[in-house]
C-alpha positions as CSV (number, residue, x, y, z in Angstrom):
1,M,-4.2,43.1,0.7
2,S,-4.0,43.1,-3.5
3,P,-2.1,45.4,-5.3
4,L,-4.4,46.0,-8.2
5,S,-3.6,50.0,-7.9
6,K,-0.2,48.8,-8.5
7,V,-0.7,48.6,-12.8
8,A,-3.3,49.2,-15.0
9,L,-4.6,46.0,-16.1
10,A,-7.9,45.1,-17.3
11,T,-10.1,42.7,-15.0
12,S,-13.0,42.0,-17.9
13,C,-11.6,38.3,-18.2
14,M,-13.0,36.4,-15.9
15,L,-11.1,33.3,-15.7
16,A,-9.2,31.4,-12.6
17,M,-5.7,30.0,-12.5
18,S,-5.8,26.2,-11.9
19,A,-3.0,24.0,-11.2
20,G,-2.5,21.0,-14.1
21,T,-4.4,22.5,-16.7
22,A,-2.6,23.3,-19.3
23,P,-2.6,21.3,-22.5
24,A,-1.0,17.3,-22.5
25,A,2.7,17.2,-23.4
26,S,1.1,13.7,-25.1
27,T,-1.7,11.4,-25.8
28,I,-2.8,8.6,-24.6
29,T,-5.6,6.1,-25.8
30,L,-7.5,3.4,-23.9
31,V,-8.2,0.5,-26.3
32,N,-10.8,-1.2,-25.1
33,G,-9.8,-5.4,-24.5
34,D,-13.3,-6.4,-23.1
35,G,-16.2,-8.1,-24.7
36,P,-20.0,-7.3,-24.3
37,G,-21.1,-7.1,-20.7
38,V,-18.0,-7.2,-18.8
39,G,-15.1,-4.7,-17.7
40,F,-15.5,-1.4,-19.8
41,N,-18.7,-2.9,-20.8
42,D,-20.2,-3.9,-17.3
43,S,-23.5,-2.7,-17.2
44,T,-24.2,-2.9,-13.0
45,A,-25.6,-0.5,-11.9
46,V,-23.0,1.5,-9.2
47,A,-23.2,5.0,-7.2
48,P,-20.9,7.8,-8.1
49,V,-17.7,8.3,-6.2
50,L,-15.8,11.0,-5.2
51,N,-14.5,12.6,-8.7
52,N,-16.0,9.9,-10.5
53,P,-19.6,10.5,-12.1
54,G,-19.8,6.9,-13.3
55,T,-23.1,5.0,-12.9
56,T,-22.3,1.9,-14.2
57,L,-19.2,-0.3,-12.6
58,G,-17.7,-0.3,-16.4
59,Q,-17.9,3.4,-16.9
60,Q,-16.2,4.0,-13.7
61,R,-13.6,2.1,-14.7
62,F,-13.1,3.8,-17.6
63,N,-13.0,7.2,-15.8
64,A,-10.2,5.7,-13.1
65,F,-8.2,5.2,-16.3
66,E,-9.1,8.2,-18.3
67,A,-7.4,9.9,-14.6
68,A,-4.9,7.7,-14.7
69,M,-3.6,8.2,-18.6
70,S,-3.9,12.1,-17.9
71,F,-1.4,12.2,-15.0
72,W,1.2,10.3,-17.5
73,E,-0.1,12.8,-20.2
74,E,0.9,15.5,-18.4
75,K,4.3,14.8,-17.4
76,I,5.8,13.0,-20.5
77,D,6.2,14.4,-23.9
78,S,5.2,12.6,-27.4
79,N,4.2,14.0,-30.1
80,F,2.3,10.3,-31.2
81,D,-0.6,9.0,-29.7
82,I,0.6,5.9,-27.0
83,Q,-2.2,3.4,-27.0
84,V,-3.1,1.1,-24.3
85,R,-4.8,-1.8,-24.9
86,A,-6.9,-3.0,-21.6
87,S,-8.9,-5.4,-20.4
88,W,-10.5,-7.5,-16.8
89,V,-9.8,-11.0,-16.5
90,A,-9.9,-13.2,-12.9
91,K,-6.3,-13.4,-11.3
92,F,-5.6,-15.1,-8.3
93,C,-6.9,-13.7,-5.4
94,S,-7.3,-15.1,-2.0
95,S,-8.8,-13.3,1.5
96,G,-5.6,-11.9,2.2
97,S,-3.7,-11.4,-1.2
98,A,-3.9,-10.7,-4.6
99,T,-2.6,-9.8,-8.3
100,L,-4.1,-6.7,-8.5
101,A,-2.8,-6.0,-12.6
102,S,0.2,-6.8,-14.6
103,A,1.5,-4.3,-17.2
104,R,3.9,-4.7,-20.2
105,P,5.0,-3.2,-23.2
106,R,4.4,-4.7,-26.5
107,T,7.5,-4.2,-28.9
108,V,11.0,-2.6,-27.9
109,H,13.2,-1.1,-30.4
110,R,17.0,-0.3,-30.5
111,D,19.3,2.0,-32.3
112,F,16.8,4.3,-34.2
113,A,17.2,7.4,-35.0
114,G,18.0,9.7,-32.3
115,A,17.8,7.2,-29.8
116,P,19.3,8.3,-26.4
117,R,22.0,5.8,-26.2
118,A,23.6,2.7,-28.6
119,N,22.7,-0.9,-28.8
120,T,20.1,-0.1,-25.9
121,F,16.4,-1.5,-26.4
122,Y,13.3,1.2,-25.5
123,V,10.2,0.8,-25.0
124,S,7.8,1.6,-28.2
125,A,6.6,4.4,-26.8
126,L,9.6,6.2,-25.9
127,A,11.2,4.7,-29.2
128,S,8.2,6.6,-31.2
129,S,9.0,9.9,-28.8
130,Y,12.5,10.4,-30.8
131,T,12.0,9.0,-34.2
132,E,8.9,11.3,-34.9
133,T,7.1,8.0,-36.2
134,D,4.9,5.5,-35.0
135,V,7.6,3.0,-34.5
136,N,4.5,0.6,-33.9
137,G,2.3,1.2,-36.9
138,S,-1.4,-0.7,-35.8
139,T,0.2,-2.5,-33.4
140,V,-0.3,-0.9,-29.3
141,D,2.1,0.5,-27.0
142,I,1.2,-1.4,-23.6
143,T,-1.4,-3.9,-23.0
144,T,-2.6,-4.5,-18.9
145,T,-4.8,-6.6,-17.6
146,F,-6.9,-5.8,-14.5
147,N,-8.2,-8.8,-11.6
148,S,-12.1,-9.1,-11.9
149,Q,-12.0,-10.8,-8.8
150,L,-12.0,-7.8,-6.7
151,D,-15.6,-6.5,-7.9
152,S,-17.3,-9.9,-8.2
153,D,-15.9,-12.7,-5.7
154,P,-17.0,-11.6,-2.1
155,N,-13.7,-14.4,-0.3
156,C,-11.4,-11.9,-2.8
157,L,-9.6,-9.8,-0.2
158,G,-12.9,-10.3,2.1
159,G,-15.1,-8.3,-0.7
160,R,-13.3,-4.9,-0.1
161,G,-13.6,-4.3,-4.0
162,Y,-11.7,-1.9,-5.8
163,D,-11.8,1.8,-5.0
164,Y,-12.7,4.1,-8.0
165,R,-12.2,7.2,-6.0
166,I,-9.8,9.7,-8.3
167,N,-7.8,11.7,-6.6
168,P,-9.3,10.9,-3.3
169,P,-7.7,12.8,-0.2
170,N,-7.0,9.7,1.5
171,P,-6.5,6.8,-1.3
172,S,-6.6,3.0,-0.3
173,S,-4.0,0.5,-1.7
174,L,-7.2,-0.6,-3.9
175,T,-7.6,3.0,-5.4
176,V,-7.7,2.2,-9.4
177,A,-6.4,5.3,-10.7
178,S,-3.2,5.1,-8.6
179,T,-2.8,1.2,-9.6
180,V,-3.2,2.2,-13.1
181,Q,-1.0,4.9,-13.4
182,H,1.5,1.9,-11.7
183,E,1.2,-0.6,-14.3
184,L,1.7,2.7,-16.8
185,G,4.8,3.1,-15.7
186,H,5.7,-0.5,-17.0
187,G,4.5,0.0,-19.9
188,L,6.2,3.0,-20.6
189,G,9.7,1.3,-19.2
190,F,10.0,1.0,-15.9
191,L,10.9,-2.7,-16.2
192,T,13.8,-4.6,-16.9
193,L,14.2,-7.1,-19.9
194,A,17.0,-8.8,-18.2
195,N,16.1,-12.5,-17.3
196,R,17.1,-12.0,-13.6
197,S,17.3,-15.9,-13.0
198,T,20.3,-16.0,-15.1
199,G,21.3,-12.4,-15.9
200,E,21.2,-12.9,-19.4
201,L,20.6,-9.5,-21.0
202,F,17.3,-9.7,-23.8
203,N,19.0,-10.3,-26.9
204,G,22.3,-9.6,-25.1
205,R,21.9,-6.1,-25.0
206,D,21.5,-3.4,-22.6
207,D,17.4,-1.8,-22.3
208,Q,16.6,1.7,-21.2
209,F,15.8,0.4,-17.5
210,S,19.0,-2.1,-17.0
211,A,21.4,0.4,-18.3
212,F,20.6,2.2,-15.0
213,L,21.2,-0.9,-12.6
214,E,24.3,-0.8,-10.6
215,D,26.1,-2.6,-7.8
216,A,25.7,-0.1,-4.7
217,P,29.5,-2.2,-2.7
218,T,31.5,-1.7,-6.1
219,G,29.9,0.5,-8.3
220,R,29.6,-1.7,-10.7
221,S,26.8,-1.3,-13.3
222,W,25.0,-3.8,-15.2
223,S,26.1,-3.0,-18.1
224,N,29.6,-4.2,-17.5
225,M,28.8,-7.7,-15.4
226,S,28.3,-11.2,-16.7
227,N,25.1,-13.1,-16.4
228,A,26.3,-14.7,-13.2
229,Q,27.1,-11.1,-11.0
230,R,23.8,-9.6,-12.5
231,A,21.6,-12.6,-11.6
232,A,23.7,-12.6,-8.1
233,S,23.0,-8.4,-8.3
234,A,19.2,-9.3,-8.7
235,V,19.0,-10.7,-5.2
236,S,21.5,-8.8,-3.6
237,N,18.5,-7.5,-1.0
238,G,19.6,-3.8,-0.5
239,D,22.8,-3.5,-3.1
240,L,21.2,-3.2,-6.0
241,V,20.9,0.9,-6.5
242,W,19.5,3.1,-9.7
243,N,22.6,5.1,-10.9
244,G,21.3,8.1,-12.7
245,P,21.9,11.4,-12.5
246,R,18.3,12.7,-12.1
247,V,17.0,10.2,-9.6
248,T,20.7,10.4,-7.5
249,A,20.0,13.9,-7.1
250,Q,16.6,13.3,-5.7
251,S,17.9,10.8,-3.3
252,N,18.7,12.9,-0.1
253,F,14.9,13.4,0.1
254,L,14.4,9.9,1.0
255,S,14.8,9.1,4.7
256,S,15.0,5.2,4.0
257,G,15.9,2.9,1.3
258,T,19.4,4.3,0.1
259,N,22.9,2.6,-0.3
260,A,25.9,4.8,-1.0
261,G,23.3,7.6,-1.2
262,K,21.3,6.0,-4.3
263,A,18.1,4.6,-4.3
264,E,17.6,0.8,-3.9
265,L,16.1,-1.4,-6.2
266,F,13.7,-4.3,-5.3
267,A,16.1,-7.1,-5.0
268,P,14.5,-9.5,-2.1
269,T,17.2,-12.6,-1.4
270,A,14.7,-15.2,-3.7
271,I,13.3,-13.8,-7.1
272,Q,9.7,-12.4,-6.9
273,G,7.8,-12.9,-10.3
274,G,7.6,-9.7,-11.9
275,S,7.8,-7.8,-8.5
276,S,12.4,-8.1,-8.5
277,V,14.0,-5.7,-9.8
278,S,11.5,-4.0,-11.7
279,H,10.6,-1.7,-8.9
280,F,11.8,0.4,-6.4
281,S,12.6,-0.7,-2.9
282,D,10.0,-1.2,-0.7
283,K,12.1,0.3,2.0
284,L,11.9,3.7,0.1
285,I,10.4,6.7,2.4
286,P,9.0,8.4,1.5
287,N,6.1,5.2,-0.4
288,E,7.0,5.4,-4.3
289,L,4.5,4.9,-7.1
290,M,6.8,2.6,-8.6
291,E,7.3,0.1,-5.3
292,P,6.3,-3.7,-5.3
293,R,3.1,-3.2,-3.1
294,S,0.7,-0.6,-3.4
295,S,1.5,2.0,0.0
296,V,-0.5,5.2,0.8
297,P,0.6,8.0,0.7
298,Q,3.2,7.2,-2.1
299,E,5.2,9.9,-3.8
300,N,5.9,9.7,-7.8
301,W,8.7,11.9,-7.7
302,M,11.6,9.3,-8.1
303,T,9.3,7.5,-10.5
304,L,9.5,10.2,-12.6
305,K,13.1,11.1,-12.4
306,A,13.5,7.5,-13.0
307,M,11.7,8.0,-16.6
308,Y,14.1,11.1,-17.2
309,D,17.1,9.4,-16.6
310,M,16.0,6.5,-19.1
311,G,15.0,9.4,-21.8
312,W,11.4,10.4,-21.7
313,R,11.4,14.2,-21.9
314,G,9.2,16.4,-19.5
315,N,8.9,18.2,-16.1
316,P,7.6,16.8,-13.0
317,C,6.2,20.1,-11.8
318,L,2.8,21.4,-12.6
319,T,2.1,23.7,-15.7
320,S,-0.7,26.4,-14.7
321,D,-3.0,28.2,-16.7
322,L,-2.5,32.0,-16.6
323,P,-5.6,34.1,-17.8
324,D,-5.2,37.5,-19.5
325,D,-6.3,41.1,-18.1
326,Q,-6.5,39.3,-14.6
327,W,-4.6,39.2,-11.0
328,V,-3.6,35.7,-9.7
329,M,-2.3,34.8,-6.5
330,F,0.7,32.2,-7.3
331,S,3.5,30.1,-5.8
332,L,6.2,27.8,-6.7
333,E,5.7,23.9,-6.1
334,C,9.2,22.7,-6.6
335,V,12.5,24.8,-6.1
336,P,14.5,26.0,-9.3
337,P,17.7,25.3,-10.3
338,V,20.2,28.0,-8.7
339,D,21.0,29.1,-12.3
340,E,17.3,29.2,-13.3
341,N,15.5,30.8,-10.0
342,T,14.8,34.4,-11.1
343,V,11.8,35.7,-12.7
344,A,12.9,35.8,-16.0
345,D,14.2,32.5,-15.4
346,I,10.8,31.0,-14.2
347,L,8.0,33.5,-15.9
348,G,9.7,35.2,-18.7
349,D,9.8,32.4,-21.4
350,D,6.1,31.8,-20.9
351,I,4.5,35.2,-20.7
352,A,4.5,37.6,-23.9
353,G,5.4,41.0,-24.3
354,T,7.6,43.3,-22.0
355,Y,8.0,43.2,-18.3
356,E,6.5,46.0,-16.5
357,D,4.2,46.9,-20.3
358,T,2.7,43.9,-20.5
359,W,2.7,41.7,-17.6
360,I,4.5,42.1,-13.9
361,V,5.1,40.5,-10.3
362,Y,4.6,42.0,-6.7
363,E,5.6,40.6,-3.4
364,Y,4.2,41.8,0.1
365,S,6.4,43.8,2.0
366,P,4.8,45.3,5.1
367,T,7.1,48.4,5.3
368,A,7.2,49.2,1.7
369,A,5.1,51.9,0.1
370,R,1.5,50.7,-0.1
371,D,3.0,47.1,0.9
372,Y,4.4,45.6,-2.4
373,I,7.2,45.5,-3.5
374,K,7.8,45.0,-7.8
375,L,10.3,42.7,-8.5
376,K,12.7,42.9,-10.7
377,L,13.0,40.7,-13.7
378,T,16.7,39.1,-12.1
379,D,15.0,39.1,-8.6
380,K,15.3,35.1,-7.4
381,M,11.7,33.2,-6.8
382,Q,11.4,30.6,-3.9
383,V,9.0,28.1,-2.5
384,A,6.7,28.5,0.2
385,K,6.3,32.8,-0.8
386,G,3.4,34.0,-2.3
387,Y,3.1,36.1,-5.5
388,W,0.7,38.5,-7.1
389,I,1.0,38.0,-11.1
390,G,-0.8,40.3,-13.6
391,Q,-0.5,39.9,-17.9
392,I,-2.2,41.6,-20.3
393,G,-1.1,39.9,-23.4
394,G,-3.7,39.6,-25.3
395,A,-4.6,35.6,-24.3
396,A,-4.3,33.1,-21.8
397,T,-0.7,31.3,-21.0
398,V,0.7,28.6,-19.6
399,L,3.3,28.7,-16.5
400,D,6.2,26.0,-15.4
401,V,9.5,25.9,-13.9
402,P,12.4,24.6,-15.4
403,D,12.3,21.2,-16.0
404,D,15.4,20.4,-13.6
405,S,13.8,21.8,-10.3
406,S,13.6,19.8,-8.0
407,R,11.2,18.8,-5.0
408,T,10.6,21.4,-2.2
409,P,12.2,19.8,0.8
410,S,10.9,18.8,3.8
411,P,13.5,18.9,6.5
412,L,11.3,18.9,9.4
413,A,10.0,15.8,11.4
414,C,6.1,16.4,12.2
415,G,5.1,13.2,13.6
416,S,6.3,9.3,13.1
417,R,7.6,8.9,10.0
418,L,5.9,12.5,8.4
419,K,8.0,15.4,7.0
420,C,6.8,18.9,7.2
421,F,7.9,22.3,5.4
422,E,8.4,25.1,7.8
423,I,6.9,28.9,7.4
424,P,7.2,31.7,9.5
425,L,4.5,33.8,10.6
426,R,4.9,37.6,10.7
427,T,3.5,39.0,14.3
428,A,2.6,42.9,15.4
429,A,2.3,44.0,18.6
430,G,-1.0,44.9,19.6
431,S,-2.1,43.9,16.2
432,T,-2.9,40.8,13.5
433,A,-0.4,40.4,11.0
434,Y,-1.0,39.3,7.8
435,S,1.6,36.8,5.7
436,F,1.3,36.1,2.0
437,L,2.3,32.7,2.2
438,G,2.3,30.0,-1.1
439,N,1.5,26.3,-0.9
440,P,5.1,24.5,-1.3
441,Y,3.8,21.6,-2.9
442,R,2.6,19.7,-6.1
443,R,-0.8,18.6,-4.3
444,D,-3.4,20.3,-2.4
445,I,-2.9,20.7,1.2
446,P,-5.9,20.4,3.6
447,L,-6.2,23.0,6.4
448,N,-7.1,20.0,9.1
449,D,-3.3,18.8,8.1
450,M,-2.0,22.3,8.8
451,Q,-0.1,23.1,12.2
452,V,1.2,25.7,13.7
453,R,3.9,25.5,15.9
454,T,5.5,28.1,18.9
455,D,9.0,28.7,20.8
456,S,6.3,28.8,24.3
457,G,3.1,28.4,25.0
458,S,0.2,25.7,23.9
459,C,1.6,25.0,20.7
460,I,5.1,24.2,21.3
461,N,4.3,20.7,20.6
462,G,2.4,21.7,17.5
463,C,-1.5,23.0,17.5
464,T,-4.4,22.5,14.7
465,L,-5.1,26.1,12.9
466,F,-8.4,26.1,15.7
467,E,-6.2,24.7,18.7
468,A,-3.8,27.6,17.6
469,N,-6.4,30.0,17.3
470,A,-7.8,29.1,20.8
471,N,-4.5,29.4,22.5
472,G,-4.6,33.3,20.6
473,V,-1.7,32.5,17.9
474,V,-3.1,32.5,14.2
475,F,-6.7,32.6,13.1
476,P,-7.9,29.3,12.0
477,Q,-9.0,30.8,8.1
478,M,-6.8,31.6,5.2
479,Y,-7.7,34.0,1.7
480,I,-7.4,32.7,-1.2
481,F,-8.0,35.3,-4.5
482,N,-11.1,34.2,-6.7
483,G,-11.0,35.6,-10.1
484,F,-14.3,35.0,-11.3
485,T,-16.0,37.3,-8.2
486,E,-12.5,39.3,-7.8
487,R,-13.0,39.1,-4.0
488,Y,-11.3,36.6,-1.3
489,D,-12.8,33.3,-0.9
490,L,-12.4,32.1,2.7
491,L,-10.8,28.7,3.5
492,E,-11.2,27.2,6.5
493,G,-12.2,23.6,8.3
494,G,-11.9,21.0,5.7
495,D,-11.4,23.3,2.7
496,I,-8.0,22.8,0.8
497,L,-5.5,25.1,0.1
498,P,-5.0,24.3,-3.8
499,A,-1.2,23.8,-5.5
500,R,0.8,26.8,-7.1
501,M,-1.5,28.8,-4.8
502,G,-0.6,31.8,-2.5
503,A,-3.0,32.5,0.3
504,W,-3.1,35.2,3.1
505,A,-2.7,33.9,6.8
506,A,-2.8,36.1,10.1
507,T,-1.4,35.9,13.4
508,V,-3.4,37.1,16.2
509,A,-3.3,40.6,18.4
510,G,-0.7,39.2,21.4
511,A,1.1,36.6,19.3
512,E,4.3,38.4,18.9
513,G,6.9,37.0,21.1
514,L,5.8,33.2,20.4
515,N,7.9,33.1,17.3
516,P,5.0,31.1,15.1
517,R,5.5,28.8,12.6
518,L,3.1,27.1,9.7
519,W,4.6,23.4,9.6
520,L,2.6,22.1,6.2
521,S,3.0,18.1,5.7
522,R,2.8,16.5,2.4
523,S,2.2,13.1,4.6
524,S,-1.9,12.8,3.9
525,L,-0.9,13.9,0.0
């Protein structure tokens, strides 16, 4: 099932391709603001949890912060260290509600060299990324505090405590790493500096966030409103929207939370502390990282597109390492722009050397000689399809997709409020048939969350892989290529299909006529 005989690539280098392992596009440094024995320095013994091996409460807190900072490091570009001073303090908490955390930028700057907009204030981290100098000097860029009561007060939220797991398959509203991601978003610019009660702009000028706020019914931007009009807009309950091109282009992915085709901001009829205006609406479906209350599952695509609207440079899609002298199974997790979707556009700028000489791409075609087609540089690539890529450029390289790529659409409803991507599966009369498919999303997909649907039989309304196997439709396993062993690894049961990974799936002899399709959900991601 692999095209290893198609091109003379050596296989001495045993490196595996992994999503998101490329060098960070920026560096974010945690400055410990806690004293001895508290916060990050709390020596209380705890048991390690998923992806967090810390054995003290302080170390687990530090590890969760590091994971959240790594997320932002990979998504935004800056040549200057972004410093975050963090500490753990007592905040409001009752049996039913709590203030989890807060964050703010320490300084803002305007009219610096290369500023995206004139007469507009920008948070220091964003300003430094343009000036190529540290505009803050020795001052940290962001300060944030977290509520220590959750780990110490049994009456706080019923003693539930924080969740210190990192990248869990089932995050909770108290997962610290996700909360840190949210708070860092504010410090990096996802907040207004305007007075939401009076409508007065900060020092009479726009800020990087307010410049993109608009009243949907009138189409009037906050920049062109009076103070009284802005104050009314801040409590317009569904009429305040984001008018940035990148967010607006993605708003069609939302099934709720839009007005006039644009994403709504949180603007309830009464100002709510630090929540009003400086968050996406809590009506957005799918839920977003920068909503006022932590909801799971949540996505971050709209948040990242808002950051890029404001002036941050970066890419919301993944990067991955492509090792030298090795075949890998690859898939796209984002939809490239229509004018940048060829092999040359997507891979040609990442891999050194001459195509067909030092690197090559194949796709599976059971009707082709020896089952594979060698792609041309002008051939288009697409999501949900698996590709073989090999290169002998002399060193590993990093693969990415064009910056203006879009989120993979999920047009099908596979459950209440859940969306799915459909992949047709091949069948063959009287025999097993293989499909070389790809994970179309930016995150891993558990096999247990996959569904199979057919036009007739027992899986019309959906079956799990195991149920579909029992009904004679598909095998309940998938196979992915392991570069370390140069063999296929079996995926089954509780295993996951990694992001950016191609995989083999197979239908059972006798499935012809059923039109089987694999439905991949991003609901659990």
